[in-house]
Residue frames relative to the residue before (quaternion, step in Angstrom):
aa qw qx qy qz dx dy dz
M 1.0000 0.0000 0.0000 0.0000 0.00 0.00 0.00
I 0.3706 -0.7227 0.5415 0.2171 3.56 -1.00 0.86
T 0.1037 0.7825 -0.6023 0.1188 3.61 -0.65 1.15
P 0.6514 -0.5120 0.3575 0.4310 3.59 -1.15 0.33
G 0.4846 0.6522 -0.4770 0.3351 3.52 -1.10 0.56
N 0.5448 -0.6299 0.4397 0.3362 3.55 -1.21 -0.14
R 0.3207 0.7549 -0.5149 0.2495 3.60 1.15 0.47
T 0.3798 -0.6936 0.5657 0.2335 3.56 -1.14 0.67
A 0.6933 -0.4350 0.3776 0.4330 3.49 -1.40 0.16
A 0.6253 0.5290 -0.3474 0.4566 3.64 0.99 -0.82
D 0.6374 0.5279 -0.3479 0.4405 3.65 0.95 -0.79
I 0.6749 0.5049 -0.2996 0.4470 3.52 0.93 -0.96
V 0.6204 0.5277 -0.3409 0.4695 3.59 1.00 -0.84
A 0.6818 0.5102 -0.3071 0.4250 3.58 0.82 -0.93
E 0.6172 0.5233 -0.3285 0.4871 3.51 1.17 -0.71
A 0.6917 0.4876 -0.3038 0.4377 3.61 0.85 -0.86
T 0.7398 0.4126 -0.2220 0.4829 3.60 1.06 -0.68
E 0.4427 0.7269 -0.4444 0.2796 3.60 1.16 -0.20
G 0.8447 0.1590 -0.1267 0.4952 3.59 -0.87 0.98
T 0.5710 0.6004 -0.3891 0.4026 3.62 1.17 0.20
A 0.1110 -0.7813 0.6108 0.0650 3.57 -1.18 0.49
D 0.1972 0.8079 -0.5173 0.2020 3.55 0.82 1.08
T 0.2356 -0.8107 0.5123 0.1575 3.64 -0.56 0.95
L 0.6252 0.5479 -0.3400 0.4396 3.55 1.29 -0.14
I 0.7224 0.3218 -0.1700 0.5880 3.53 1.09 -0.92
P 0.4342 -0.7091 0.4796 0.2805 3.67 -0.56 1.10
G 0.7080 -0.5524 0.2718 0.3461 3.50 -1.18 0.70
D 0.7854 0.2831 -0.1703 0.5235 3.58 1.00 -0.62
Y 0.4872 0.6425 -0.4178 0.4186 3.56 1.26 0.49
L 0.3608 -0.6885 0.5722 0.2613 3.62 -1.19 0.47
L 0.7881 0.0109 0.0232 0.6150 3.60 1.14 -0.63
T 0.0975 -0.7509 0.6453 0.1014 3.46 -1.44 0.12
L 0.2927 -0.7712 0.5469 0.1433 3.56 -1.11 0.70
R 0.0018 -0.7854 0.6190 -0.0070 3.51 -1.12 0.78
E 0.2989 -0.6844 0.6351 0.1974 3.58 -1.05 0.92
L 0.4210 -0.7972 0.3843 0.1989 3.51 -0.36 1.30
R 0.5826 0.5688 -0.3968 0.4237 3.57 1.20 -0.27
Y 0.6649 0.4322 -0.2963 0.5322 3.60 1.29 -0.32
R 0.0064 -0.8299 0.5560 -0.0457 3.59 0.34 1.20
S 0.1312 -0.7862 0.5998 0.0706 3.57 -0.95 0.84
P 0.4602 -0.6810 0.5038 0.2657 3.56 -0.96 0.99
L 0.6207 0.5568 -0.3503 0.4267 3.58 1.19 -0.33
E 0.7177 0.3608 -0.2161 0.5550 3.56 1.34 -0.16
P 0.0901 -0.8535 0.5101 0.0563 3.61 0.45 1.14
E 0.6146 0.5735 -0.3486 0.4145 3.60 1.20 -0.40
M 0.4699 0.6811 -0.4575 0.3257 3.62 1.21 -0.12
C 0.6184 -0.5517 0.4102 0.3806 3.54 -1.24 0.45
T 0.1472 -0.7726 0.6148 0.0592 3.53 -1.27 0.67
E 0.6008 -0.5580 0.4198 0.3892 3.54 -1.30 0.02
R 0.6027 0.5165 -0.3873 0.4689 3.59 1.26 0.02
P 0.6094 -0.5470 0.4131 0.3986 3.58 -1.15 0.48
H 0.1268 0.7907 -0.5720 0.1772 3.54 -0.78 1.11
R 0.1420 -0.7688 0.6077 0.1393 3.62 -1.27 0.08
H 0.2972 -0.7384 0.5748 0.1899 3.51 -1.28 0.33
D 0.2689 -0.7869 0.5347 0.1505 3.62 -0.45 1.11
N 0.7346 0.4762 -0.2496 0.4138 3.66 0.99 -0.65
H 0.8184 0.0981 -0.0503 0.5639 3.60 1.20 -0.19
H 0.4988 -0.5882 0.5551 0.3114 3.48 -1.45 0.44
V 0.1878 -0.7646 0.5967 0.1555 3.57 -1.25 0.23
V 0.1002 -0.7306 0.6673 0.1040 3.56 -1.13 0.68
F 0.1728 -0.7764 0.6020 0.0704 3.59 -0.77 1.14
F 0.1489 0.7554 -0.6350 0.0629 3.51 -1.19 0.69
A 0.4905 -0.6170 0.5136 0.3392 3.58 -1.34 0.30
M 0.4116 -0.7163 0.5094 0.2411 3.53 -0.90 1.03
R 0.7584 -0.0589 0.0276 0.6486 3.55 1.32 -0.46
G 0.7843 0.2824 -0.1873 0.5196 3.64 -1.10 0.36
T 0.6166 -0.5113 0.4328 0.4137 3.50 -0.91 -1.03
A 0.0392 -0.7718 0.6341 0.0269 3.55 -1.30 0.41
Q 0.1962 -0.7768 0.5826 0.1364 3.60 -1.25 0.02
V 0.0798 -0.7815 0.6178 0.0363 3.48 -1.25 0.57
D 0.2791 -0.7592 0.5642 0.1656 3.62 -0.94 0.78
V 0.0081 -0.8073 0.5863 -0.0666 3.55 -0.69 1.16
T 0.8501 -0.1233 0.0505 0.5095 3.61 -0.80 1.08
G 0.7752 -0.4007 0.1776 0.4550 3.54 0.79 1.09
S 0.6880 0.4229 -0.3005 0.5074 3.63 1.20 0.19
R 0.3262 -0.7281 0.5646 0.2113 3.59 -1.02 0.74
H 0.1340 -0.7952 0.5897 0.0449 3.56 -1.00 1.00
P 0.2130 -0.7732 0.5865 0.1131 3.61 -0.26 1.24
L 0.1493 -0.8151 0.5576 0.0486 3.59 -0.85 0.95
T 0.1192 -0.7684 0.6195 0.1075 3.58 -0.74 0.92
L 0.7169 -0.4309 0.3028 0.4568 3.60 -1.27 0.21
G 0.7809 0.3101 -0.2423 0.4851 3.53 -0.80 0.97
Q 0.6721 0.4397 -0.2854 0.5230 3.61 1.32 -0.34
G 0.0207 -0.7776 0.6281 0.0190 3.51 -1.22 0.70
V 0.2200 -0.7511 0.5925 0.1909 3.56 -1.26 0.11
F 0.3387 -0.7458 0.5566 0.1389 3.52 -0.92 1.01
V 0.0409 -0.7838 0.6197 0.0062 3.60 -0.69 1.10
P 0.4106 -0.7246 0.5082 0.2192 3.60 -0.62 1.17
A 0.5970 -0.5150 0.4473 0.4223 3.64 -1.22 0.39
G 0.8026 0.3121 -0.2408 0.4476 3.52 -1.16 0.80
V 0.6101 0.5479 -0.3686 0.4378 3.62 1.22 -0.09
E 0.4603 -0.7143 0.4666 0.2454 3.61 -0.81 1.03
H 0.1155 0.7826 -0.6020 0.1084 3.57 -1.05 0.86
T 0.1861 -0.7254 0.6388 0.1762 3.55 -1.29 0.21
A 0.1968 -0.7983 0.5671 0.0489 3.55 -1.15 0.79
D 0.4479 -0.6640 0.5274 0.2832 3.54 -1.13 0.68
T 0.0001 0.8226 -0.5675 0.0361 3.59 -0.48 1.19
S 0.3060 0.7776 -0.4954 0.2372 3.57 1.21 0.47
P 0.6878 -0.5164 0.3229 0.3950 3.64 -1.17 0.46
T 0.7280 0.4137 -0.2350 0.4936 3.58 1.18 -0.65
S 0.4372 0.7204 -0.4511 0.2940 3.62 1.26 0.00
T 0.2391 -0.7414 0.6060 0.1610 3.59 -1.17 0.66
L 0.4096 0.7314 -0.4579 0.2961 3.55 1.34 0.07
T 0.0853 -0.8034 0.5885 -0.0315 3.50 -0.86 1.07
A 0.1891 -0.7910 0.5748 0.0903 3.61 -0.91 0.88
V 0.1594 -0.7157 0.6720 0.1040 3.51 -1.18 0.82
Y 0.1556 -0.7825 0.5983 0.0745 3.58 -0.52 1.17
I 0.1266 -0.8275 0.5461 -0.0320 3.52 -0.71 1.24
R 0.4518 -0.6748 0.5219 0.2610 3.50 -0.94 1.00
P 0.5041 -0.6997 0.3926 0.3196 3.63 -0.58 1.08
S 0.6572 0.5094 -0.3364 0.4420 3.64 0.96 -0.67
A 0.6641 0.5108 -0.3244 0.4392 3.60 1.16 -0.29
W 0.6391 0.4899 -0.3007 0.5110 3.62 1.31 -0.23
E 0.1868 -0.8511 0.4897 0.0315 3.54 -0.21 1.42
R 0.5970 0.5916 -0.3458 0.4172 3.56 1.32 -0.10
S 0.7078 -0.4288 0.3191 0.4619 3.56 -1.24 0.01
V 0.1477 -0.8225 0.5476 0.0428 3.57 -0.84 0.95
G 0.4065 0.7862 -0.4131 0.2145 3.60 1.29 0.08
T 0.8243 0.1419 -0.0399 0.5466 3.51 1.07 -0.80
V 0.5800 -0.5167 0.4870 0.3994 3.50 -1.39 0.21
R 0.1148 0.8034 -0.5768 0.0934 3.63 -0.88 0.90
D 0.5829 -0.5754 0.4574 0.3462 3.47 -1.34 0.40
V 0.0642 -0.7904 0.6088 0.0225 3.54 -1.10 0.71
T 0.4603 -0.6572 0.5196 0.2937 3.64 -1.23 0.30
V 0.0147 -0.7522 0.6587 -0.0111 3.45 -1.02 1.01
N 0.0383 -0.8648 0.5005 0.0089 3.61 0.37 1.21
T 0.7468 -0.4180 0.2611 0.4466 3.53 -1.28 0.10
A 0.6408 0.5217 -0.3248 0.4600 3.59 0.96 -0.77
T 0.6611 0.5021 -0.3141 0.4606 3.56 0.95 -0.77
R 0.6469 0.5146 -0.3177 0.4645 3.57 0.96 -0.90
E 0.6715 0.4963 -0.3113 0.4537 3.60 0.91 -0.86
M 0.6765 0.4916 -0.2975 0.4606 3.56 0.97 -0.85
L 0.6190 0.5325 -0.3364 0.4692 3.61 1.07 -0.71
T 0.6528 0.5017 -0.3006 0.4814 3.57 1.02 -0.84
L 0.6288 0.5197 -0.3349 0.4716 3.59 0.98 -0.72
L 0.6699 0.5030 -0.3028 0.4545 3.54 0.97 -0.82
A 0.6790 0.5199 -0.2802 0.4360 3.55 1.10 -0.76
Y 0.8341 0.2673 -0.0749 0.4766 3.53 0.96 -0.88
R 0.7189 0.3423 -0.2479 0.5518 3.58 1.26 0.16
G 0.4594 -0.6879 0.4958 0.2643 3.53 -1.02 0.85
L 0.0380 -0.7803 0.6242 -0.0057 3.62 -0.95 0.93
S 0.5683 -0.5444 0.4613 0.4096 3.55 -1.24 0.28
R 0.6795 -0.5116 0.3332 0.4068 3.55 -1.22 0.33
D 0.6834 0.4731 -0.2771 0.4821 3.54 1.01 -0.85
Q 0.6115 0.5315 -0.3436 0.4749 3.60 1.01 -0.69
R 0.6660 0.5146 -0.2915 0.4545 3.54 0.92 -0.98
F 0.6392 0.5401 -0.3175 0.4460 3.55 0.97 -0.91
R 0.6962 0.4838 -0.2721 0.4552 3.54 0.84 -1.05
A 0.6441 0.5027 -0.3213 0.4788 3.61 0.98 -0.75
Q 0.6539 0.5020 -0.3323 0.4582 3.61 0.91 -0.86
R 0.6454 0.5327 -0.3140 0.4484 3.55 0.97 -0.94
L 0.6545 0.4992 -0.3152 0.4724 3.62 0.99 -0.81
C 0.6215 0.5294 -0.3572 0.4537 3.61 0.95 -0.75
L 0.6612 0.4951 -0.3235 0.4617 3.61 0.93 -0.84
D 0.6432 0.5069 -0.3408 0.4617 3.60 1.00 -0.71
F 0.6428 0.5169 -0.3400 0.4515 3.61 0.97 -0.78
M 0.7125 0.4759 -0.2849 0.4298 3.56 0.90 -0.85
A 0.6095 0.5304 -0.3487 0.4750 3.51 1.32 -0.17
E 0.4798 0.6729 -0.4650 0.3174 3.64 1.11 -0.08
P 0.6465 -0.5099 0.3651 0.4344 3.66 -1.11 0.43
A 0.2419 -0.7896 0.5579 0.0822 3.56 -0.91 1.00
T 0.4955 -0.5860 0.5467 0.3349 3.48 -1.33 0.57
P 0.4967 -0.6518 0.4634 0.3372 3.67 -0.73 0.98
G 0.2683 -0.7566 0.5788 0.1432 3.54 -1.03 0.79
L 0.6189 -0.5173 0.4231 0.4128 3.57 -1.27 0.09
E 0.0115 -0.7564 0.6531 0.0348 3.58 -1.13 0.61
L 0.0975 -0.8148 0.5713 -0.0126 3.54 -0.73 1.20
P 0.3077 -0.7552 0.5441 0.1975 3.63 -0.31 1.22
L 0.2365 -0.7399 0.6163 0.1296 3.59 -1.04 0.98
P 0.3710 -0.7800 0.4585 0.2091 3.58 -0.55 1.18
R 0.3566 -0.7272 0.5540 0.1926 3.56 -1.21 0.54
N 0.5719 0.5993 -0.3838 0.4080 3.56 1.19 -0.49
P 0.4257 -0.7351 0.4601 0.2583 3.62 -0.59 1.08
L 0.5302 0.6389 -0.4167 0.3703 3.63 1.15 -0.39
I 0.8021 0.2976 -0.1277 0.5018 3.57 0.79 -0.96
Q 0.4453 0.7019 -0.4549 0.3196 3.65 1.18 0.06
P 0.6230 0.5247 -0.3738 0.4436 3.61 0.98 -0.57
I 0.6137 0.5392 -0.3350 0.4695 3.57 1.13 -0.75
T 0.7395 0.4361 -0.2606 0.4417 3.58 0.64 -1.08
R 0.5975 0.5372 -0.3713 0.4653 3.63 1.05 -0.53
Q 0.6582 0.5047 -0.3138 0.4622 3.58 0.97 -0.90
L 0.6896 0.4799 -0.2900 0.4583 3.61 0.92 -0.84
L 0.6245 0.5184 -0.3502 0.4675 3.58 1.05 -0.63
E 0.7071 0.4372 -0.2543 0.4942 3.66 1.07 -0.73
H 0.7916 0.1247 -0.0515 0.5960 3.55 1.07 -0.78
P 0.1339 -0.8469 0.5083 0.0803 3.64 0.29 1.10
E 0.6057 0.5733 -0.3528 0.4242 3.56 1.26 -0.36
D 0.4335 0.7145 -0.4538 0.3092 3.60 1.31 -0.19
A 0.1530 -0.8426 0.5150 0.0361 3.59 -0.52 1.13
R 0.3355 0.7676 -0.4924 0.2362 3.56 1.18 0.28
S 0.4543 -0.7220 0.4698 0.2274 3.54 -0.96 0.97
L 0.6880 -0.4359 0.3658 0.4503 3.59 -1.25 0.08
E 0.6646 0.4922 -0.3050 0.4723 3.57 0.99 -0.79
D 0.5995 0.5336 -0.3650 0.4719 3.66 1.02 -0.60
W 0.6779 0.4860 -0.2908 0.4687 3.59 0.89 -0.91
A 0.6312 0.5517 -0.3255 0.4373 3.51 1.01 -0.77
W 0.6244 0.5095 -0.3252 0.4948 3.58 1.09 -0.79
L 0.6878 0.5081 -0.3020 0.4214 3.56 0.78 -1.01
L 0.7575 0.3771 -0.1994 0.4943 3.57 1.04 -0.83
A 0.4247 -0.7371 0.4352 0.2946 3.57 1.33 0.22
T 0.5759 0.5076 -0.4260 0.4787 3.60 0.85 0.99
S 0.5827 -0.5728 0.4411 0.3713 3.59 -1.25 -0.28
G 0.5984 -0.5550 0.4377 0.3772 3.55 -1.23 0.56
R 0.6277 0.5505 -0.3509 0.4241 3.60 0.99 -0.73
T 0.6557 0.5118 -0.3192 0.4541 3.57 1.05 -0.84
I 0.6502 0.4940 -0.3339 0.4709 3.61 0.95 -0.84
A 0.6389 0.5334 -0.3337 0.4426 3.61 0.94 -0.80
R 0.6669 0.4993 -0.3024 0.4632 3.55 0.95 -0.83
V 0.6539 0.5148 -0.3052 0.4628 3.58 0.96 -0.87
F 0.6347 0.5403 -0.3358 0.4388 3.55 0.96 -0.88
R 0.6934 0.4809 -0.2816 0.4568 3.57 0.89 -1.01
A 0.6830 0.4994 -0.2979 0.4420 3.61 1.00 -0.79
D 0.7382 0.4589 -0.2112 0.4471 3.55 1.07 -0.92
T 0.7982 0.2843 -0.0992 0.5218 3.54 1.06 -0.83
G 0.4056 -0.7022 0.4798 0.3350 3.60 1.17 -0.38
M 0.6951 0.4137 -0.2660 0.5243 3.63 1.25 0.18
T 0.5251 -0.5662 0.5159 0.3709 3.54 -1.29 0.33
F 0.6699 -0.4531 0.3820 0.4471 3.58 -1.31 0.19
S 0.6863 0.4902 -0.2951 0.4491 3.59 0.81 -0.99
E 0.6552 0.5029 -0.3261 0.4599 3.58 0.91 -0.73
W 0.6668 0.4990 -0.3187 0.4526 3.56 0.87 -0.87
R 0.6466 0.5110 -0.3275 0.4620 3.58 0.95 -0.84
T 0.6553 0.5112 -0.3395 0.4405 3.61 0.89 -0.79
V 0.6645 0.4743 -0.3235 0.4784 3.63 0.93 -0.84
A 0.6206 0.5319 -0.3526 0.4557 3.63 1.01 -0.71
R 0.6384 0.5166 -0.3248 0.4691 3.60 1.01 -0.79
M 0.6746 0.4923 -0.2991 0.4616 3.55 0.87 -0.97
S 0.6099 0.5563 -0.3452 0.4465 3.59 1.05 -0.68
A 0.6616 0.4805 -0.2864 0.4993 3.53 1.02 -0.86
A 0.6584 0.5218 -0.3171 0.4401 3.58 0.98 -0.80
V 0.6370 0.5163 -0.3424 0.4588 3.58 0.99 -0.71
R 0.6210 0.5388 -0.3303 0.4636 3.58 1.06 -0.71
L 0.6830 0.4949 -0.2790 0.4591 3.54 0.91 -1.08
L 0.6380 0.5259 -0.3275 0.4574 3.57 0.96 -0.90
G 0.6679 0.5268 -0.2930 0.4365 3.55 0.95 -0.95
E 0.6626 0.4862 -0.2842 0.4938 3.55 1.30 -0.55
G 0.5886 -0.6146 0.3487 0.3928 3.60 1.33 0.06
T 0.3825 0.7293 -0.4842 0.2957 3.63 1.23 0.17
P 0.5223 -0.6471 0.4437 0.3340 3.66 -0.84 0.91
V 0.6225 -0.5795 0.3747 0.3692 3.56 -1.12 0.70
G 0.6487 0.5314 -0.3175 0.4427 3.56 0.88 -0.95
T 0.6562 0.4836 -0.3178 0.4843 3.60 0.93 -0.84
V 0.6218 0.5560 -0.3424 0.4325 3.63 0.92 -0.86
S 0.6616 0.5367 -0.2966 0.4316 3.51 0.84 -1.14
R 0.6734 0.4816 -0.2888 0.4809 3.58 0.92 -0.86
R 0.7168 0.4783 -0.2761 0.4256 3.57 0.84 -0.85
V 0.7110 0.3706 -0.2584 0.5389 3.54 1.34 -0.13
G 0.6969 -0.5516 0.2462 0.3866 3.53 1.22 0.58
Y 0.6035 0.5265 -0.3681 0.4723 3.60 1.21 0.40
S 0.3107 -0.7611 0.5428 0.1717 3.56 -0.75 1.12
N 0.7350 0.3689 -0.1976 0.5335 3.54 1.23 -0.55
P 0.4028 -0.7230 0.4965 0.2618 3.72 -0.51 1.05
S 0.6339 0.5327 -0.3615 0.4285 3.58 1.00 -0.63
A 0.6368 0.5192 -0.3181 0.4730 3.59 0.99 -0.77
F 0.6269 0.5258 -0.3233 0.4754 3.58 1.10 -0.84
A 0.6576 0.5122 -0.3084 0.4584 3.59 0.84 -0.97
T 0.6409 0.5178 -0.3249 0.4643 3.63 0.96 -0.73
A 0.6760 0.4768 -0.3003 0.4748 3.56 0.93 -0.92
L 0.5970 0.5544 -0.3397 0.4699 3.63 1.02 -0.74
K 0.6788 0.4970 -0.2790 0.4629 3.59 0.80 -1.06
R 0.6552 0.5167 -0.3158 0.4517 3.56 0.96 -0.91
I 0.7271 0.4518 -0.2377 0.4590 3.60 0.90 -0.95
T 0.8241 0.2596 -0.1122 0.4909 3.59 0.81 -0.95
G 0.4287 -0.7050 0.4666 0.3188 3.58 1.22 -0.42
R 0.6901 0.4130 -0.2438 0.5420 3.59 1.34 0.20
V 0.4453 -0.6732 0.5329 0.2540 3.53 -1.19 0.67
P 0.6975 -0.4937 0.2970 0.4259 3.66 -1.17 0.51
Q 0.6519 0.5585 -0.3428 0.3816 3.61 0.83 -0.91
E 0.6280 0.5556 -0.3261 0.4367 3.61 1.16 -0.60
F 0.6875 0.4566 -0.2954 0.4813 3.62 1.18 -0.20
R 0.4160 0.7188 -0.4660 0.3051 3.60 1.30 -0.03
A 0.5806 -0.5757 0.4489 0.3605 3.54 -1.15 0.64
R 0.1564 -0.7786 0.6043 0.0643 3.54 -1.03 0.93
């Protein structure tokens, strides 16, 4: 931590690393970056697609390009370019580590993060931060240069963030067939009554379970799921008209209105850059 006085960067690094035994973050580093599609058997603490947690470090997830997503404590967080999510040490999550994934993790030594760490929250990972993190990962720097760059990255990621989408993933088996279908086929327009008939239950029961398990109504959950899929497609460069149809809207204007209502942003703001 940087405080008044005559301590050097080396002194501060030593303080931050004292008493730690983290095999992923090198001993005199405050953070380290990993593109999760490049998994190494020599780093067993790296994120996986199975539910897991990290006791020795916080993690900030972001998309290196395009879009990505990460599941944290039962909620899905779609990430567009510039958005990240902060996951405190000890919080369970799963990560996409497939060969096509753009999901990137910044593992942070807890003593180096001076902000509130109590909850999962959105953070900013702007272009300057991504470039600097990449420089740190793939180019040798002196100890003092590296420390200053890492400190600056942490400061950038603490800036106020544009709220991201959060989609609660249900645990109740009654509605899981519905949510799986909508995640895979967001254009599915079946009503609550249609699903009730298919699942041999009542619409009232499904509505009650949705509210209790996700904190949303069926309609609200479906809309957020559709916008989550739309953000990913827009980030991949899919035309707006095509995106609107693929997420269940026949009218691009109605789709744009829904996206603006849920995210506060228009479709063009999610296009790949």
